[in-house]
VMD Tcl script that builds the backbone (N, CA, C; Angstrom):
set m [mol new atoms 369]
animate dup $m
set s [atomselect $m all]
$s set {name element resname resid chain x y z} {
  {N N MET 1 A 92.688 90.961 90.135}
  {CA C MET 1 A 93.693 91.721 89.435}
  {C C MET 1 A 93.897 93.038 90.172}
  {N N LYS 2 A 95.129 93.293 90.524}
  {CA C LYS 2 A 95.477 94.550 91.181}
  {C C LYS 2 A 95.460 95.699 90.182}
  {N N LEU 3 A 95.302 96.910 90.697}
  {CA C LEU 3 A 95.356 98.063 89.813}
  {C C LEU 3 A 96.783 98.300 89.301}
  {N N LEU 4 A 97.777 97.781 89.988}
  {CA C LEU 4 A 99.140 97.823 89.465}
  {C C LEU 4 A 99.184 97.084 88.128}
  {N N THR 5 A 98.572 95.916 88.069}
  {CA C THR 5 A 98.520 95.146 86.817}
  {C C THR 5 A 97.733 95.901 85.761}
  {N N HIS 6 A 96.558 96.387 86.139}
  {CA C HIS 6 A 95.722 97.134 85.198}
  {C C HIS 6 A 96.488 98.292 84.562}
  {N N ASN 7 A 97.319 98.952 85.362}
  {CA C ASN 7 A 98.051 100.124 84.890}
  {C C ASN 7 A 99.073 99.778 83.812}
  {N N MET 8 A 99.455 98.514 83.720}
  {CA C MET 8 A 100.468 98.098 82.747}
  {C C MET 8 A 99.868 97.474 81.479}
  {N N LEU 9 A 98.562 97.229 81.461}
  {CA C LEU 9 A 97.933 96.536 80.343}
  {C C LEU 9 A 97.411 97.497 79.286}
  {N N GLN 10 A 97.403 97.021 78.038}
  {CA C GLN 10 A 96.782 97.786 76.963}
  {C C GLN 10 A 96.202 96.821 75.930}
  {N N CYS 11 A 95.318 97.334 75.112}
  {CA C CYS 11 A 94.642 96.540 74.096}
  {C C CYS 11 A 95.560 96.371 72.884}
  {N N HIS 12 A 95.677 95.130 72.408}
  {CA C HIS 12 A 96.560 94.851 71.279}
  {C C HIS 12 A 95.806 94.380 70.034}
  {N N ILE 13 A 94.555 94.773 69.915}
  {CA C ILE 13 A 93.798 94.420 68.721}
  {C C ILE 13 A 94.432 95.119 67.516}
  {N N LYS 14 A 94.542 94.393 66.426}
  {CA C LYS 14 A 95.147 94.916 65.199}
  {C C LYS 14 A 94.463 96.223 64.779}
  {N N GLY 15 A 95.255 97.240 64.541}
  {CA C GLY 15 A 94.751 98.518 64.081}
  {C C GLY 15 A 94.389 99.498 65.186}
  {N N VAL 16 A 94.383 99.046 66.435}
  {CA C VAL 16 A 94.036 99.936 67.554}
  {C C VAL 16 A 95.230 100.843 67.864}
  {N N THR 17 A 94.964 102.131 67.892}
  {CA C THR 17 A 96.029 103.081 68.209}
  {C C THR 17 A 95.864 103.687 69.601}
  {N N ASN 18 A 94.648 103.607 70.145}
  {CA C ASN 18 A 94.382 104.158 71.470}
  {C C ASN 18 A 93.849 103.042 72.364}
  {N N GLY 19 A 94.714 102.099 72.740}
  {CA C GLY 19 A 94.284 100.945 73.531}
  {C C GLY 19 A 94.588 101.057 75.006}
  {N N TYR 20 A 94.851 102.270 75.492}
  {CA C TYR 20 A 95.211 102.453 76.895}
  {C C TYR 20 A 94.563 103.715 77.429}
  {N N PRO 21 A 94.107 103.703 78.637}
  {CA C PRO 21 A 93.942 102.576 79.557}
  {C C PRO 21 A 92.610 101.868 79.323}
  {N N PHE 22 A 92.562 100.610 79.732}
  {CA C PHE 22 A 91.305 99.883 79.694}
  {C C PHE 22 A 90.327 100.538 80.647}
  {N N LYS 23 A 89.074 100.639 80.249}
  {CA C LYS 23 A 87.995 101.013 81.161}
  {C C LYS 23 A 87.644 99.766 81.967}
  {N N ILE 24 A 87.149 99.944 83.166}
  {CA C ILE 24 A 86.827 98.803 84.029}
  {C C ILE 24 A 85.327 98.736 84.259}
  {N N GLU 25 A 84.775 97.553 84.035}
  {CA C GLU 25 A 83.399 97.256 84.425}
  {C C GLU 25 A 83.493 96.216 85.528}
  {N N ALA 26 A 83.251 96.635 86.752}
  {CA C ALA 26 A 83.428 95.764 87.908}
  {C C ALA 26 A 82.126 95.103 88.315}
  {N N GLU 27 A 82.190 93.805 88.531}
  {CA C GLU 27 A 81.059 93.067 89.096}
  {C C GLU 27 A 81.370 92.679 90.539}
  {N N GLU 28 A 82.622 92.324 90.800}
  {CA C GLU 28 A 83.033 91.948 92.156}
  {C C GLU 28 A 84.429 92.511 92.426}
  {N N VAL 29 A 84.544 93.223 93.529}
  {CA C VAL 29 A 85.815 93.825 93.942}
  {C C VAL 29 A 86.123 93.347 95.348}
  {N N GLU 30 A 87.370 92.976 95.590}
  {CA C GLU 30 A 87.807 92.547 96.917}
  {C C GLU 30 A 88.936 93.445 97.400}
  {N N THR 31 A 89.063 93.523 98.716}
  {CA C THR 31 A 90.198 94.208 99.319}
  {C C THR 31 A 90.997 93.160 100.077}
  {N N ARG 32 A 92.291 93.090 99.777}
  {CA C ARG 32 A 93.189 92.140 100.459}
  {C C ARG 32 A 94.348 92.918 101.054}
  {N N GLU 33 A 94.569 92.679 102.322}
  {CA C GLU 33 A 95.647 93.403 102.991}
  {C C GLU 33 A 97.014 92.987 102.458}
  {N N VAL 34 A 97.859 93.979 102.228}
  {CA C VAL 34 A 99.214 93.773 101.740}
  {C C VAL 34 A 100.140 94.586 102.639}
  {N N ASP 35 A 101.308 94.048 102.956}
  {CA C ASP 35 A 102.273 94.782 103.789}
  {C C ASP 35 A 102.589 96.130 103.157}
  {N N TYR 36 A 102.569 97.147 103.974}
  {CA C TYR 36 A 102.824 98.522 103.549}
  {C C TYR 36 A 104.323 98.742 103.412}
  {N N ASP 37 A 104.750 99.202 102.222}
  {CA C ASP 37 A 106.155 99.461 101.952}
  {C C ASP 37 A 106.289 100.790 101.189}
  {N N PRO 38 A 106.456 101.894 101.921}
  {CA C PRO 38 A 106.535 103.196 101.244}
  {C C PRO 38 A 107.684 103.303 100.266}
  {N N ASP 39 A 108.786 102.597 100.503}
  {CA C ASP 39 A 109.912 102.645 99.565}
  {C C ASP 39 A 109.532 102.032 98.216}
  {N N PHE 40 A 108.757 100.954 98.241}
  {CA C PHE 40 A 108.276 100.356 96.995}
  {C C PHE 40 A 107.427 101.369 96.231}
  {N N LEU 41 A 106.540 102.065 96.934}
  {CA C LEU 41 A 105.654 103.043 96.292}
  {C C LEU 41 A 106.462 104.159 95.638}
  {N N ARG 42 A 107.483 104.638 96.327}
  {CA C ARG 42 A 108.338 105.696 95.767}
  {C C ARG 42 A 109.079 105.194 94.517}
  {N N HIS 43 A 109.485 103.938 94.570}
  {CA C HIS 43 A 110.235 103.342 93.455}
  {C C HIS 43 A 109.335 103.113 92.232}
  {N N ILE 44 A 108.093 102.656 92.461}
  {CA C ILE 44 A 107.213 102.302 91.343}
  {C C ILE 44 A 106.494 103.520 90.757}
  {N N TYR 45 A 106.377 104.591 91.524}
  {CA C TYR 45 A 105.600 105.753 91.068}
  {C C TYR 45 A 105.990 106.252 89.666}
  {N N PRO 46 A 107.274 106.389 89.320}
  {CA C PRO 46 A 107.609 106.896 87.983}
  {C C PRO 46 A 107.111 106.002 86.839}
  {N N ARG 47 A 106.830 104.739 87.122}
  {CA C ARG 47 A 106.356 103.811 86.097}
  {C C ARG 47 A 104.828 103.779 85.983}
  {N N ILE 48 A 104.155 104.441 86.915}
  {CA C ILE 48 A 102.701 104.442 86.963}
  {C C ILE 48 A 102.149 105.594 86.126}
  {N N GLN 49 A 101.134 105.306 85.340}
  {CA C GLN 49 A 100.405 106.349 84.618}
  {C C GLN 49 A 99.336 106.857 85.593}
  {N N TRP 50 A 99.627 107.970 86.240}
  {CA C TRP 50 A 98.791 108.448 87.343}
  {C C TRP 50 A 97.331 108.686 86.953}
  {N N PRO 51 A 97.017 109.355 85.837}
  {CA C PRO 51 A 95.592 109.567 85.488}
  {C C PRO 51 A 94.831 108.243 85.325}
  {N N ALA 52 A 95.485 107.234 84.755}
  {CA C ALA 52 A 94.830 105.927 84.579}
  {C C ALA 52 A 94.578 105.267 85.927}
  {N N LEU 53 A 95.531 105.384 86.856}
  {CA C LEU 53 A 95.339 104.804 88.187}
  {C C LEU 53 A 94.195 105.495 88.911}
  {N N ARG 54 A 94.145 106.820 88.832}
  {CA C ARG 54 A 93.054 107.571 89.492}
  {C C ARG 54 A 91.698 107.125 88.966}
  {N N GLU 55 A 91.571 107.024 87.645}
  {CA C GLU 55 A 90.307 106.627 87.026}
  {C C GLU 55 A 89.915 105.207 87.445}
  {N N ALA 56 A 90.873 104.298 87.433}
  {CA C ALA 56 A 90.598 102.905 87.818}
  {C C ALA 56 A 90.213 102.816 89.292}
  {N N ALA 57 A 90.902 103.546 90.148}
  {CA C ALA 57 A 90.589 103.538 91.581}
  {C C ALA 57 A 89.169 104.042 91.824}
  {N N GLU 58 A 88.785 105.076 91.112}
  {CA C GLU 58 A 87.417 105.597 91.237}
  {C C GLU 58 A 86.405 104.558 90.756}
  {N N ALA 59 A 86.700 103.878 89.650}
  {CA C ALA 59 A 85.786 102.877 89.100}
  {C C ALA 59 A 85.567 101.720 90.063}
  {N N LEU 60 A 86.573 101.418 90.882}
  {CA C LEU 60 A 86.463 100.312 91.823}
  {C C LEU 60 A 86.102 100.769 93.232}
  {N N GLY 61 A 85.833 102.049 93.395}
  {CA C GLY 61 A 85.453 102.561 94.710}
  {C C GLY 61 A 86.580 102.531 95.716}
  {N N ALA 62 A 87.793 102.750 95.248}
  {CA C ALA 62 A 88.973 102.670 96.112}
  {C C ALA 62 A 89.341 104.014 96.713}
  {N N GLY 63 A 88.411 104.910 96.813}
  {CA C GLY 63 A 88.718 106.222 97.378}
  {C C GLY 63 A 89.257 107.144 96.313}
  {N N SER 64 A 89.442 108.376 96.703}
  {CA C SER 64 A 89.918 109.346 95.727}
  {C C SER 64 A 91.406 109.612 95.922}
  {N N LEU 65 A 92.104 109.641 94.823}
  {CA C LEU 65 A 93.520 109.972 94.809}
  {C C LEU 65 A 93.656 111.396 94.284}
  {N N PRO 66 A 94.689 112.122 94.708}
  {CA C PRO 66 A 94.843 113.507 94.242}
  {C C PRO 66 A 95.098 113.565 92.739}
  {N N GLU 67 A 94.758 114.714 92.161}
  {CA C GLU 67 A 94.939 114.899 90.725}
  {C C GLU 67 A 96.417 114.880 90.333}
  {N N ALA 68 A 97.251 115.420 91.187}
  {CA C ALA 68 A 98.696 115.473 90.915}
  {C C ALA 68 A 99.446 115.041 92.166}
  {N N VAL 69 A 100.663 114.559 91.942}
  {CA C VAL 69 A 101.514 114.099 93.034}
  {C C VAL 69 A 102.793 114.919 93.028}
  {N N THR 70 A 103.189 115.385 94.192}
  {CA C THR 70 A 104.423 116.146 94.313}
  {C C THR 70 A 105.500 115.279 94.955}
  {N N GLU 71 A 106.733 115.702 94.798}
  {CA C GLU 71 A 107.859 114.991 95.415}
  {C C GLU 71 A 107.692 114.976 96.942}
  {N N ASP 72 A 107.195 116.077 97.486}
  {CA C ASP 72 A 106.988 116.161 98.932}
  {C C ASP 72 A 105.971 115.121 99.401}
  {N N MET 73 A 104.921 114.908 98.602}
  {CA C MET 73 A 103.920 113.896 98.956}
  {C C MET 73 A 104.547 112.502 99.001}
  {N N LEU 74 A 105.403 112.212 98.035}
  {CA C LEU 74 A 106.053 110.896 97.980}
  {C C LEU 74 A 107.029 110.697 99.133}
  {N N GLU 75 A 107.648 111.778 99.580}
  {CA C GLU 75 A 108.655 111.662 100.641}
  {C C GLU 75 A 108.087 111.788 102.048}
  {N N ASN 76 A 107.059 112.638 102.231}
  {CA C ASN 76 A 106.662 112.983 103.602}
  {C C ASN 76 A 105.195 112.786 103.957}
  {N N ASP 77 A 104.338 112.505 102.995}
  {CA C ASP 77 A 102.903 112.458 103.268}
  {C C ASP 77 A 102.434 111.007 103.429}
  {N N ASP 78 A 102.440 110.534 104.676}
  {CA C ASP 78 A 102.081 109.142 104.934}
  {C C ASP 78 A 100.612 108.862 104.588}
  {N N GLU 79 A 99.750 109.828 104.787}
  {CA C GLU 79 A 98.338 109.637 104.453}
  {C C GLU 79 A 98.174 109.395 102.950}
  {N N PHE 80 A 98.884 110.180 102.139}
  {CA C PHE 80 A 98.850 109.980 100.692}
  {C C PHE 80 A 99.430 108.609 100.324}
  {N N LEU 81 A 100.570 108.257 100.912}
  {CA C LEU 81 A 101.200 106.970 100.603}
  {C C LEU 81 A 100.310 105.796 100.978}
  {N N GLN 82 A 99.579 105.908 102.073}
  {CA C GLN 82 A 98.647 104.849 102.481}
  {C C GLN 82 A 97.518 104.707 101.448}
  {N N ALA 83 A 96.995 105.834 100.967}
  {CA C ALA 83 A 95.937 105.804 99.965}
  {C C ALA 83 A 96.453 105.231 98.641}
  {N N PHE 84 A 97.644 105.622 98.255}
  {CA C PHE 84 A 98.302 105.114 97.045}
  {C C PHE 84 A 98.493 103.602 97.167}
  {N N HIS 85 A 99.010 103.150 98.294}
  {CA C HIS 85 A 99.225 101.737 98.581}
  {C C HIS 85 A 97.911 100.961 98.465}
  {N N HIS 86 A 96.877 101.487 99.104}
  {CA C HIS 86 A 95.571 100.803 99.089}
  {C C HIS 86 A 95.061 100.646 97.658}
  {N N ALA 87 A 95.042 101.722 96.896}
  {CA C ALA 87 A 94.519 101.669 95.532}
  {C C ALA 87 A 95.363 100.766 94.635}
  {N N LEU 88 A 96.658 100.883 94.719}
  {CA C LEU 88 A 97.555 100.167 93.808}
  {C C LEU 88 A 97.650 98.672 94.119}
  {N N LEU 89 A 97.679 98.312 95.400}
  {CA C LEU 89 A 98.023 96.942 95.771}
  {C C LEU 89 A 96.956 96.147 96.516}
  {N N GLU 90 A 96.030 96.814 97.177}
  {CA C GLU 90 A 95.067 96.081 98.017}
  {C C GLU 90 A 93.700 95.884 97.366}
  {N N VAL 91 A 93.360 96.701 96.409}
  {CA C VAL 91 A 92.064 96.585 95.729}
  {C C VAL 91 A 92.227 95.649 94.541}
  {N N HIS 92 A 91.363 94.625 94.483}
  {CA C HIS 92 A 91.449 93.605 93.439}
  {C C HIS 92 A 90.132 93.513 92.679}
  {N N LEU 93 A 90.199 93.565 91.367}
  {CA C LEU 93 A 89.054 93.277 90.525}
  {C C LEU 93 A 88.967 91.761 90.406}
  {N N GLN 94 A 87.939 91.171 90.987}
  {CA C GLN 94 A 87.780 89.720 90.953}
  {C C GLN 94 A 86.975 89.271 89.734}
  {N N GLU 95 A 85.855 89.943 89.489}
  {CA C GLU 95 A 84.986 89.599 88.371}
  {C C GLU 95 A 84.573 90.879 87.665}
  {N N GLY 96 A 84.543 90.821 86.350}
  {CA C GLY 96 A 84.141 91.985 85.569}
  {C C GLY 96 A 84.740 91.941 84.189}
  {N N ALA 97 A 85.046 93.133 83.662}
  {CA C ALA 97 A 85.601 93.197 82.307}
  {C C ALA 97 A 86.501 94.421 82.173}
  {N N LEU 98 A 87.475 94.280 81.293}
  {CA C LEU 98 A 88.307 95.393 80.851}
  {C C LEU 98 A 87.811 95.744 79.448}
  {N N VAL 99 A 87.585 97.015 79.214}
  {CA C VAL 99 A 86.993 97.446 77.940}
  {C C VAL 99 A 88.006 98.300 77.177}
  {N N CYS 100 A 88.272 97.902 75.937}
  {CA C CYS 100 A 89.173 98.676 75.076}
  {C C CYS 100 A 88.566 100.059 74.840}
  {N N PRO 101 A 89.332 101.116 75.103}
  {CA C PRO 101 A 88.771 102.460 74.951}
  {C C PRO 101 A 88.463 102.851 73.503}
  {N N GLU 102 A 89.086 102.169 72.541}
  {CA C GLU 102 A 88.865 102.517 71.136}
  {C C GLU 102 A 87.763 101.687 70.497}
  {N N THR 103 A 87.801 100.370 70.711}
  {CA C THR 103 A 86.845 99.486 70.022}
  {C C THR 103 A 85.644 99.111 70.872}
  {N N GLY 104 A 85.760 99.231 72.186}
  {CA C GLY 104 A 84.685 98.807 73.073}
  {C C GLY 104 A 84.684 97.310 73.341}
  {N N ARG 105 A 85.640 96.594 72.798}
  {CA C ARG 105 A 85.753 95.143 73.008}
  {C C ARG 105 A 85.973 94.868 74.478}
  {N N LYS 106 A 85.201 93.907 75.013}
  {CA C LYS 106 A 85.312 93.553 76.427}
  {C C LYS 106 A 86.169 92.307 76.590}
  {N N PHE 107 A 87.100 92.392 77.533}
  {CA C PHE 107 A 87.935 91.263 77.919}
  {C C PHE 107 A 87.525 90.892 79.342}
  {N N LEU 108 A 87.039 89.683 79.513}
  {CA C LEU 108 A 86.522 89.266 80.818}
  {C C LEU 108 A 87.636 89.082 81.842}
  {N N VAL 109 A 87.290 89.364 83.082}
  {CA C VAL 109 A 88.155 89.090 84.226}
  {C C VAL 109 A 87.408 88.098 85.097}
  {N N ASN 110 A 87.976 86.898 85.255}
  {CA C ASN 110 A 87.379 85.847 86.077}
  {C C ASN 110 A 88.360 85.429 87.148}
  {N N GLN 111 A 87.906 85.419 88.391}
  {CA C GLN 111 A 88.734 85.049 89.540}
  {C C GLN 111 A 90.021 85.869 89.571}
  {N N GLY 112 A 89.925 87.128 89.181}
  {CA C GLY 112 A 91.057 88.040 89.243}
  {C C GLY 112 A 92.022 87.940 88.080}
  {N N ILE 113 A 91.686 87.118 87.088}
  {CA C ILE 113 A 92.600 86.908 85.952}
  {C C ILE 113 A 91.981 87.477 84.680}
  {N N PRO 114 A 92.617 88.482 84.063}
  {CA C PRO 114 A 92.087 89.021 82.813}
  {C C PRO 114 A 92.410 88.100 81.640}
  {N N ASN 115 A 91.425 87.850 80.789}
  {CA C ASN 115 A 91.620 87.044 79.584}
  {C C ASN 115 A 91.759 87.996 78.409}
  {N N LEU 116 A 92.999 88.221 77.979}
  {CA C LEU 116 A 93.270 89.167 76.911}
  {C C LEU 116 A 93.534 88.479 75.570}
  {N N LEU 117 A 93.127 87.221 75.475}
  {CA C LEU 117 A 93.319 86.511 74.206}
  {C C LEU 117 A 92.473 87.157 73.123}
  {N N LEU 118 A 93.065 87.301 71.949}
  {CA C LEU 118 A 92.391 87.917 70.814}
  {C C LEU 118 A 91.734 86.869 69.947}
  {N N GLN 119 A 90.651 87.278 69.277}
  {CA C GLN 119 A 90.007 86.424 68.288}
  {C C GLN 119 A 90.879 86.424 67.035}
  {N N GLU 120 A 90.664 85.440 66.164}
  {CA C GLU 120 A 91.484 85.313 64.952}
  {C C GLU 120 A 91.486 86.582 64.112}
  {N N ASP 121 A 90.331 87.228 63.977}
  {CA C ASP 121 A 90.238 88.416 63.145}
  {C C ASP 121 A 90.799 89.674 63.816}
  {N N GLU 122 A 91.205 89.568 65.076}
  {CA C GLU 122 A 91.763 90.722 65.801}
  {C C GLU 122 A 93.298 90.748 65.794}
  {N N VAL 123 A 93.892 89.674 65.293}
  {CA C VAL 123 A 95.350 89.554 65.323}
  {C C VAL 123 A 95.964 90.220 64.124}
}
mol reanalyze $m
mol bondsrecalc $m
mol representation Tube
mol addrep $m
């Protein structure tokens, strides 16, 4: 599971009001090369919750991302864009769990696929 995917997921257990972002418990992390496209990064950035991406990248050992992003960084800083690209698209959680920040419920990730199915009493 890419961190791009993680950034879009939230916990939907009945009654949960603070289900975002999932905490990550990583057992296996892989890096897979992806073609670098700075225009894609500039386009997707407004849809990304930056603090959640930073936290997830740190949890997976994907290097450190800056606390804040400026327009100049998005337009002219290739080093920043490479780091953003790596964290968002190349780092994959293969095995582990996503943990609801409110309830602590763990959703397993197997072979890169998160299982977010709810139990009957959680719907």
